[in-house]
C-alpha positions as CSV (number, residue, x, y, z in Angstrom):
1,M,4.5,-1.8,-20.4
2,D,6.5,1.3,-21.2
3,N,8.7,1.7,-23.5
4,G,9.3,-1.5,-24.3
5,K,9.4,-2.6,-20.5
6,H,7.5,-4.7,-18.3
7,L,6.4,-2.0,-15.0
8,N,5.4,-4.0,-11.7
9,S,2.6,-2.0,-10.0
10,Y,1.5,-2.4,-6.6
11,L,-0.5,-0.5,-4.2
12,P,0.9,-0.6,-0.7
13,C,-2.2,-1.6,2.1
14,L,-2.0,0.2,5.4
15,A,-4.0,-1.1,8.6
16,F,-4.4,-0.1,12.2
17,G,-5.6,-1.7,15.5
18,T,-7.2,-4.5,15.6
19,T,-7.3,-4.9,11.7
20,A,-3.5,-4.6,11.8
21,K,-3.2,-7.3,14.6
22,E,-5.5,-9.7,12.4
23,I,-3.3,-9.1,9.5
24,N,-0.5,-9.9,11.6
25,K,-1.9,-13.7,12.0
26,L,-2.3,-14.2,8.4
27,K,0.1,-16.6,6.3
28,V,1.6,-15.7,3.0
29,S,-1.1,-18.4,1.0
30,D,-3.9,-16.9,2.9
31,K,-6.4,-15.5,0.7
32,I,-8.3,-12.5,1.8
33,Q,-10.7,-10.1,0.8
34,I,-10.3,-6.3,2.2
35,G,-12.4,-3.1,2.0
36,G,-11.3,0.4,2.7
37,Y,-10.3,3.3,0.6
38,I,-7.5,4.2,-1.7
39,R,-6.2,7.8,-0.4
40,S,-3.3,9.9,-2.2
41,R,-0.9,12.2,-0.3
42,Q,2.3,14.4,-1.1
43,Y,5.4,14.0,0.9
44,K,9.2,15.5,0.3
45,K,11.9,12.9,-1.3
46,K,15.4,14.1,-1.0
47,T,17.3,14.1,-4.1
48,S,20.6,15.9,-2.9
49,E,21.9,17.4,0.1
50,D,19.8,20.5,-0.1
51,D,17.1,19.5,-3.0
52,Y,13.8,18.0,-2.2
53,N,11.1,16.7,-5.0
54,I,7.5,16.6,-4.3
55,E,6.3,13.0,-4.8
56,V,2.9,11.8,-4.8
57,T,1.6,8.3,-3.3
58,H,-1.5,6.0,-3.4
59,E,-2.2,3.5,-0.5
60,L,-4.9,1.5,0.3
61,V,-6.1,2.2,3.8
62,V,-7.5,-1.3,5.2
63,K,-10.7,-1.0,7.0
64,E,-11.9,-4.5,7.2
65,I,-10.8,-8.1,6.3
66,T,-12.6,-11.1,5.6
67,I,-10.3,-14.4,5.3
68,L,-11.9,-16.3,2.5
69,E,-12.1,-20.3,2.6
């Protein structure tokens, strides 16, 4: 909660190769367990024609997935 407002947070997940192909087959209601690592990186966000802000993002890189019953 920030200044009386509820904040929604999520951690974007990235997957590559065969792991991404496995995830692509899942349905929205499937229960899974994932393993991987959290990384942070910086990027430039354009705020006007000539101005940029440096932003930081955090994401989970998925290395393995287990489908739960």
